[in-house]
C-alpha positions as CSV (number, residue, x, y, z in Angstrom):
1,X,131.8,103.0,75.6
2,X,133.4,103.9,78.9
3,X,130.1,104.5,80.6
4,X,128.8,101.1,79.4
5,X,132.0,99.5,80.8
6,X,131.5,101.2,84.2
7,X,127.8,100.2,84.4
8,X,128.8,96.5,83.7
9,X,131.5,96.8,86.4
10,X,129.1,98.1,89.0
11,X,126.6,95.4,88.0
12,X,129.0,92.5,88.4
13,X,130.5,94.0,91.6
14,X,127.1,93.9,93.3
15,X,125.9,90.5,92.2
16,X,126.2,87.6,94.7
17,X,126.3,84.0,93.5
18,X,127.0,80.5,94.8
19,X,129.4,78.0,93.3
20,X,128.5,74.4,94.3
21,X,130.9,71.5,93.8
22,X,130.4,67.8,94.3
23,X,133.5,65.7,95.0
24,X,133.6,61.9,95.1
25,X,136.8,61.2,97.0
26,X,139.3,63.7,95.7
27,X,137.8,63.8,92.2
28,X,135.6,66.8,91.2
29,X,132.4,65.3,89.6
30,X,130.4,68.5,88.9
31,X,130.6,72.2,89.5
32,X,127.5,74.5,89.1
33,X,126.8,78.2,89.4
34,X,123.2,79.3,90.5
35,X,122.0,75.6,90.5
36,X,122.6,72.5,92.5
37,X,125.6,70.4,91.5
38,X,124.8,67.0,89.9
39,X,125.5,64.1,92.2
40,X,127.6,61.2,91.1
41,X,126.3,57.8,90.2
42,X,127.7,56.3,93.4
43,X,125.2,58.3,95.6
44,X,122.8,55.4,96.0
45,X,125.6,53.0,96.8
46,X,127.1,55.6,99.1
47,X,124.0,55.9,101.2
48,X,124.0,52.1,101.8
49,X,127.7,52.1,102.6
50,X,127.4,55.1,105.0
51,X,124.8,53.1,107.0
52,X,127.4,50.4,107.6
53,X,130.7,52.4,107.9
54,X,129.3,55.8,109.0
55,X,131.8,57.4,106.6
56,X,131.0,58.8,103.2
57,X,133.6,59.5,100.5
58,X,131.3,61.9,98.6
59,X,131.1,65.5,99.8
60,X,129.4,68.8,98.7
61,X,131.3,72.1,98.9
62,X,129.5,75.4,98.6
63,X,131.4,78.6,97.9
64,X,129.4,81.8,98.3
65,X,130.8,84.8,96.4
66,X,129.3,87.8,98.1
67,X,129.0,91.0,96.1
68,X,129.2,94.5,97.4
69,X,126.0,95.4,99.3
70,X,126.9,98.9,100.6
71,X,126.9,101.5,97.8
72,X,127.4,105.1,98.4
73,X,124.3,107.0,97.6
74,X,124.4,110.8,97.7
75,X,121.5,113.1,97.4
76,X,121.3,115.8,94.7
77,X,121.3,118.5,97.4
78,X,124.6,117.3,98.8
79,X,126.4,117.9,95.5
80,X,128.3,121.1,94.9
81,X,126.6,123.9,92.8
82,X,128.9,123.2,89.8
83,X,127.9,119.5,89.8
84,X,124.2,120.3,90.2
85,X,124.4,122.7,87.2
86,X,126.3,120.2,85.1
87,X,123.9,117.3,85.9
88,X,120.8,119.5,85.3
89,X,122.1,120.8,81.9
90,X,123.1,117.3,80.9
91,X,119.7,115.9,81.6
92,X,117.8,118.8,79.9
93,X,120.0,118.5,76.8
94,X,119.3,114.8,76.5
95,X,115.6,115.3,77.0
96,X,115.6,117.9,74.2
97,X,117.8,115.6,72.0
98,X,115.4,112.7,72.3
99,X,112.2,114.6,71.9
100,X,110.0,113.6,69.1
101,X,110.1,115.6,65.9
102,X,106.8,116.9,64.4
103,X,105.3,114.8,61.6
104,X,106.1,116.4,58.3
105,X,103.4,116.6,55.6
106,X,104.6,115.8,52.1
107,X,102.0,117.5,49.7
108,X,103.1,115.6,46.5
109,X,103.4,112.1,48.1
110,X,100.4,110.7,46.1
111,X,101.0,112.7,42.9
112,X,101.6,110.6,39.8
113,X,103.0,112.5,36.7
114,X,101.2,112.5,33.5
115,X,102.0,109.9,30.8
116,X,104.5,111.2,28.2
117,X,103.4,110.5,24.7
118,X,106.4,112.0,23.0
119,X,109.7,113.5,24.2
120,X,109.2,117.2,23.6
121,X,112.8,118.1,24.1
122,X,113.9,115.9,21.3
123,X,111.2,117.0,19.0
124,X,112.0,120.7,19.5
125,X,115.8,119.9,19.8
126,X,116.1,121.9,23.0
127,X,118.9,120.6,25.2
128,X,120.5,121.8,28.4
129,X,124.2,122.5,28.0
């Protein structure tokens, strides 16, 4: 469980994404992650007004959340002897653990028992006690 949590933490710390927001005046109209923010309905009117007044009340804000791009990568030879032995034994044990077992042959798989006509134990009155 801990290893899965650490893997997710490394994944999210290295992912970069963009948050785009569209404001009309001081009011937030739309915010989007990974896509473009949806423009307000005033956009067509705003283009006509900006030609006259040269000033627009709508604005787009992009916030880029940059992930970590420098990860420490060490080579196997740079590790200490104890760490090399541990990693090697760990990998070998898991390879052996996940190896495929031989297919077992069941000799009586298709055997059907004979039909019983009478119950011989009741007829001979032989019961296991």
